[in-house]
C-alpha positions as CSV (number, residue, x, y, z in Angstrom):
1,M,9.2,33.3,18.2
2,F,9.0,29.5,18.6
3,E,6.7,29.9,21.6
4,E,4.3,32.1,19.5
5,K,4.2,29.5,16.7
6,D,3.7,26.7,19.2
7,G,0.9,28.6,20.8
8,L,-0.9,29.2,17.5
9,L,-0.7,25.5,16.7
10,K,-1.9,24.4,20.2
11,R,-5.0,26.6,19.7
12,E,-5.9,24.5,16.6
13,L,-5.5,21.4,18.7
14,P,-7.6,21.7,21.9
15,L,-7.7,18.0,22.6
16,V,-4.3,16.9,21.3
17,S,-2.6,19.6,23.3
18,G,-5.3,20.1,26.0
19,K,-4.0,18.2,29.0
20,E,-2.4,20.0,31.9
21,S,1.3,20.8,31.4
22,G,3.5,17.8,32.2
23,C,0.6,15.4,32.3
24,A,1.2,12.7,29.7
25,T,-1.4,10.2,28.4
26,V,-0.7,6.6,29.1
27,V,-2.2,4.2,26.6
28,E,-2.8,0.7,27.9
29,I,-2.8,-2.1,25.3
30,G,-4.1,-5.7,25.9
31,E,-5.6,-7.2,29.0
32,G,-4.6,-8.9,32.2
33,E,-1.0,-9.9,32.8
34,S,-0.2,-9.2,29.1
35,R,-1.3,-5.5,29.3
36,V,1.4,-3.1,28.1
37,A,1.5,0.6,28.9
38,I,3.0,3.2,26.5
39,G,3.6,6.8,27.6
40,G,4.1,8.6,30.9
41,G,7.4,6.9,31.5
42,H,6.3,3.5,30.2
43,F,8.3,2.2,27.3
44,A,7.4,-0.7,24.8
45,M,9.2,-2.6,22.1
46,I,6.9,-3.7,19.2
47,A,8.3,-6.2,16.7
48,G,7.2,-8.7,14.1
49,P,7.1,-9.3,10.3
50,C,6.0,-6.7,7.8
51,S,3.5,-9.3,6.5
52,V,1.9,-12.4,8.0
53,E,3.0,-15.1,5.6
54,S,1.9,-18.4,7.1
55,E,0.9,-19.9,10.5
56,S,4.3,-21.4,11.2
57,Q,6.0,-18.2,10.3
58,I,4.0,-15.9,12.5
59,I,3.9,-18.2,15.5
60,S,7.6,-18.9,15.3
61,L,8.4,-15.2,15.0
62,A,6.1,-14.4,17.9
63,H,8.0,-16.7,20.2
64,A,11.3,-15.3,18.9
65,V,10.5,-11.6,19.3
66,K,9.1,-12.2,22.8
67,A,12.3,-14.1,23.8
68,A,14.3,-11.2,22.3
69,G,12.6,-8.6,24.5
70,A,9.5,-7.4,22.6
71,N,6.2,-7.0,24.4
72,L,3.9,-6.4,21.5
73,L,3.6,-8.4,18.2
74,R,3.2,-6.5,15.0
75,G,2.1,-8.2,11.7
76,G,0.6,-7.0,8.5
77,A,-2.6,-8.7,7.4
78,F,-3.8,-6.1,4.9
79,K,-0.8,-4.6,3.1
80,P,-1.0,-1.3,1.1
81,R,1.5,-1.7,-1.7
82,T,2.5,0.8,-4.3
83,S,2.4,-1.9,-7.0
84,P,-0.8,-3.9,-7.5
85,Y,1.4,-6.9,-8.3
86,D,3.1,-7.0,-5.0
87,F,2.0,-9.2,-2.1
88,Q,-1.1,-7.6,-0.6
89,G,-1.3,-9.7,2.6
90,M,-3.5,-12.5,3.7
91,G,-6.4,-10.4,4.9
92,I,-8.7,-11.8,7.5
93,E,-6.8,-15.1,7.5
94,G,-3.7,-13.2,8.4
95,L,-5.6,-11.6,11.4
96,R,-6.7,-15.0,12.4
97,L,-3.1,-16.2,12.5
98,L,-2.1,-13.2,14.5
99,V,-4.7,-14.0,17.1
100,K,-3.4,-17.6,17.2
101,A,0.1,-16.3,17.8
102,K,-1.2,-14.1,20.6
103,E,-2.9,-17.1,22.2
104,E,0.4,-19.0,22.1
105,T,2.6,-16.2,23.4
106,G,0.4,-13.8,25.3
107,L,1.7,-10.9,23.2
108,P,-0.9,-8.2,22.4
109,I,-1.1,-7.7,18.6
110,V,-0.8,-4.7,16.4
111,S,-2.1,-4.6,12.8
112,E,-3.0,-2.0,10.2
113,I,-6.6,-1.4,9.2
114,M,-7.2,-0.4,5.6
115,S,-11.0,-0.1,5.4
116,E,-13.9,0.6,7.7
117,K,-15.4,-2.6,6.2
118,Y,-13.3,-4.7,8.6
119,L,-13.6,-2.4,11.7
120,D,-15.8,-4.8,13.8
121,Y,-13.2,-7.6,13.3
122,F,-10.4,-5.3,14.3
123,I,-12.2,-4.1,17.4
124,E,-12.8,-7.7,18.5
125,N,-9.4,-9.1,17.8
126,V,-6.6,-6.5,17.5
127,D,-5.2,-4.8,20.6
128,L,-3.6,-1.8,18.9
129,I,-5.2,-0.7,15.6
130,Q,-2.7,0.9,13.3
131,I,-3.6,3.7,10.8
132,G,-0.9,3.6,8.2
133,S,0.9,6.5,6.5
134,R,-1.3,6.3,3.4
135,N,-4.5,6.6,5.5
136,M,-3.4,9.4,7.8
137,Q,-5.8,11.8,6.1
138,N,-8.5,9.2,5.4
139,F,-10.9,11.3,7.4
140,E,-13.9,9.0,7.3
141,L,-11.7,6.2,8.7
142,L,-10.4,8.6,11.3
143,K,-13.9,9.5,12.3
144,A,-14.9,5.8,12.6
145,L,-11.9,5.0,14.8
146,G,-12.6,8.1,16.8
147,R,-15.8,6.4,17.9
148,V,-14.0,3.3,19.0
149,R,-12.8,2.7,22.6
150,K,-9.7,0.9,21.5
151,P,-6.1,2.0,21.3
152,V,-5.1,3.5,17.9
153,M,-1.7,4.2,16.5
154,L,-1.5,7.0,14.0
155,K,1.4,7.0,11.6
156,R,2.6,10.2,10.1
157,G,2.0,10.5,6.4
158,F,5.1,10.3,4.3
159,S,4.5,13.7,2.9
160,S,2.8,15.3,5.8
161,T,3.8,18.2,8.1
162,I,3.7,17.8,11.9
163,R,0.7,20.1,11.9
164,E,-1.3,17.9,9.5
165,W,-0.3,14.8,11.5
166,L,-1.5,16.3,14.8
167,L,-4.8,17.6,13.2
168,S,-5.4,14.0,12.1
169,A,-5.0,12.9,15.7
170,E,-7.4,15.7,16.7
171,Y,-10.0,13.9,14.5
172,L,-9.6,10.7,16.6
173,L,-9.8,12.6,20.0
174,S,-12.7,14.7,18.9
175,G,-14.7,11.5,18.3
176,G,-14.1,10.5,21.9
177,N,-11.1,8.1,21.6
178,S,-8.4,9.3,24.0
179,Q,-6.2,6.2,23.5
180,V,-4.0,7.4,20.7
181,I,-0.3,6.9,20.0
182,L,1.5,9.0,17.4
183,C,4.1,7.2,15.2
184,E,6.9,8.9,13.4
185,R,7.9,6.7,10.4
186,G,9.9,8.9,8.2
187,I,9.0,11.5,5.5
188,R,9.8,11.5,1.8
189,G,13.1,13.0,0.8
190,F,15.2,13.1,-2.3
191,D,18.1,10.8,-1.4
192,S,17.9,7.3,-2.9
193,L,20.2,5.7,-0.4
194,T,17.5,5.6,2.3
195,R,13.8,4.9,1.9
196,N,12.7,8.0,3.9
197,V,14.1,10.7,6.1
198,L,13.5,9.7,9.7
199,D,12.5,13.0,11.4
200,L,13.7,12.4,15.0
201,S,13.3,16.1,15.8
202,A,9.6,15.4,15.6
203,V,9.8,13.4,18.8
204,P,10.7,16.1,21.3
205,L,8.7,18.7,19.3
206,V,5.5,16.7,19.4
207,K,6.0,15.8,23.1
208,R,6.3,19.6,23.7
209,L,3.1,20.2,21.8
210,S,1.0,17.2,22.9
211,H,0.3,14.9,25.8
212,L,0.1,11.8,23.5
213,P,2.7,9.1,23.5
214,V,5.1,9.2,20.5
215,M,6.4,6.0,18.9
216,V,9.2,5.7,16.2
217,D,9.4,3.2,13.4
218,P,13.0,3.2,12.2
219,S,12.3,0.3,9.8
220,H,10.2,2.4,7.4
221,G,12.1,5.5,8.4
222,T,15.3,4.2,6.9
223,G,14.4,1.2,4.8
224,R,17.8,-0.4,5.7
225,S,18.3,-3.0,8.3
226,D,21.9,-1.9,8.9
227,L,20.6,1.6,10.0
228,V,17.6,0.4,12.1
229,P,19.4,-0.3,15.4
230,T,21.3,3.0,15.5
231,M,18.3,5.0,14.6
232,A,16.2,3.1,17.2
233,V,18.7,3.9,19.9
234,A,18.7,7.5,18.8
235,A,14.9,7.6,18.9
236,V,14.9,6.4,22.5
237,A,17.5,9.0,23.4
238,A,15.2,11.6,21.8
239,G,12.4,10.6,24.1
240,A,10.4,8.0,22.1
241,D,7.8,6.1,24.2
242,A,8.0,3.0,22.0
243,I,9.9,1.6,19.1
244,M,8.4,-0.6,16.3
245,V,10.7,-2.7,14.1
246,E,10.2,-5.3,11.5
247,V,11.7,-8.7,12.2
248,H,11.9,-11.8,10.0
249,D,13.6,-15.1,10.5
250,N,14.9,-15.0,6.9
251,P,14.8,-11.4,5.6
252,G,16.1,-12.5,2.2
253,E,13.0,-14.6,1.6
254,A,10.4,-12.2,3.1
255,L,7.4,-11.5,0.9
256,S,7.6,-7.8,1.8
257,D,10.2,-5.4,3.1
258,G,12.9,-7.9,3.9
259,F,15.6,-5.4,3.2
260,Q,14.6,-3.4,6.3
261,S,13.9,-6.3,8.6
262,L,16.1,-7.4,11.5
263,T,16.6,-11.0,12.5
264,P,15.5,-12.1,16.0
265,D,19.1,-12.1,17.2
266,Q,19.6,-8.6,15.9
267,L,16.4,-7.6,17.8
268,A,17.8,-9.1,21.0
269,D,21.0,-7.1,20.6
270,L,19.0,-3.9,19.9
271,C,17.0,-4.4,23.1
272,R,20.2,-4.7,25.1
273,R,21.5,-1.5,23.5
274,I,18.3,0.4,24.4
275,E,18.2,-0.6,28.0
276,P,21.0,1.7,29.3
277,V,19.7,4.7,27.2
278,L,16.3,4.2,28.9
279,N,18.0,4.3,32.3
280,I,19.7,7.6,31.8
281,R,17.1,9.7,30.0
């Protein structure tokens, strides 16, 4: 029964599921000695603040997450927020500061694009372009990024099925961009004790259905820093090709999502916990 359902879905996804069985896509991010591979047995840790807040903050955190074991730096420059009164990010200035942090540390940078308006700037400066949960079905943005020859990370919509998520990825691949990473970041539930329901069953299922690398974001998936390390380790055990976590040097003073952010010391401890799981899977 499951094989029949999987087969029907795969026929809808000629490109997302189209590689030869057992042949996983490897997405390469960055250039030269700083290049990071994700997928096909290559694992990566992505870490950094929810929002870029200042030059000193992002540069200090870039050094800290690198020392802790991360090999890509994430940072929000354009922030989609439910309330119009919440901090919306620094915009282009935030991207400029991310680039400066990259120059100082060598870490490739990851940031979320909100509008095709800024696409040229992202292509030039951002190593892994993130499509956030709210834009997973922004089909015009997907089409534009499908025409780009740049790695793209597609987050699952917080109310989206796996089928809808994979079909959004099909938009990217059908435009010619084969450098796509899928990111499970939790789906909306009814329990108020966590921010979302982190669907770790999606990791092995999507890897069965697709050749694309699968990343997990336990920060948004739980919304609680005390749950992030355990769920990150569980995601690695489930087969995740990368983990992305939010890190802040003073989570209590963060301008966004401090309650789900680890400290650099907690990130270092998480990296140590992940290592033996990677060695036995």
